[in-house]
C-alpha positions in Angstrom: 153.7 -20.5 -20.1 156.9 -23.3 -20.5 160.0 -23.0 -20.5 163.6 -24.0 -21.5 167.0 -23.0 -21.2 168.9 -22.4 -23.8 173.1 -22.5 -23.6 174.7 -19.3 -25.9 177.5 -21.0 -25.5 177.0 -23.9 -28.0 173.3 -22.3 -29.7 171.4 -25.3 -28.0 168.5 -25.6 -26.6 168.9 -28.0 -23.0 166.7 -30.6 -22.2 167.4 -29.5 -18.0 163.5 -28.7 -17.6 162.8 -28.5 -20.7 158.6 -27.8 -20.9 158.7 -26.7 -17.0 155.5 -24.5 -16.4 157.7 -23.8 -13.0 161.2 -21.3 -12.7 161.8 -23.1 -9.5 162.1 -26.3 -11.3 164.3 -24.3 -14.1 166.6 -23.2 -11.7 166.8 -26.7 -9.9 167.5 -28.2 -13.4 170.0 -25.5 -14.0 171.5 -25.9 -10.7 172.3 -30.0 -10.5 173.4 -29.8 -14.5 175.9 -27.1 -13.4 177.3 -29.3 -9.8 177.8 -32.0 -12.3 180.7 -29.8 -13.0 183.7 -29.5 -10.8 183.2 -27.5 -8.1 184.8 -26.3 -4.7 182.8 -26.7 -1.5 182.7 -23.2 -1.5 182.0 -22.8 -5.0 178.7 -25.1 -4.4 177.5 -23.2 -2.5 177.5 -20.2 -4.2 175.6 -22.0 -6.8 173.0 -23.4 -4.9 172.0 -19.7 -2.7 172.3 -18.4 -6.8 169.3 -16.7 -8.1 168.3 -17.8 -11.6 168.9 -15.2 -13.0 172.2 -15.0 -11.8 172.6 -18.5 -12.6 171.7 -17.7 -16.0 173.8 -14.6 -16.4 177.0 -16.0 -15.0 177.1 -19.3 -17.3 175.8 -17.9 -20.5 172.5 -19.2 -20.6 169.1 -17.7 -21.3 165.7 -18.9 -20.4 163.6 -18.8 -23.3 159.5 -18.5 -23.3 156.7 -20.3 -24.9 153.0 -20.7 -24.9 153.2 -23.6 -26.5 155.6 -26.4 -25.6 158.7 -26.4 -26.9 159.9 -29.1 -29.4 163.7 -30.3 -30.2 
C-alpha cells in the first residue's frame, strides 16, 4: 500500500512521505512539516505526542491510500 497526505485547505497532495509504505514515516513527515511552523514549546510537545489520526484531523489533512504509487 502506498500513502500520501492531502491538504484539505489547499486541495493538493503534499510531498510529505509521498509513496511511503509506512504510516510511521507518513506521521514523522507530517510532524516535521508542522514543526516548521511557529509552535511554542508546549505546542511542539503536543504535536510530537499526537497520533497520525489526530494530526490529520486537527490540521485538516487527509490520508490517501493506493495500491499503486501516486504520480504528481
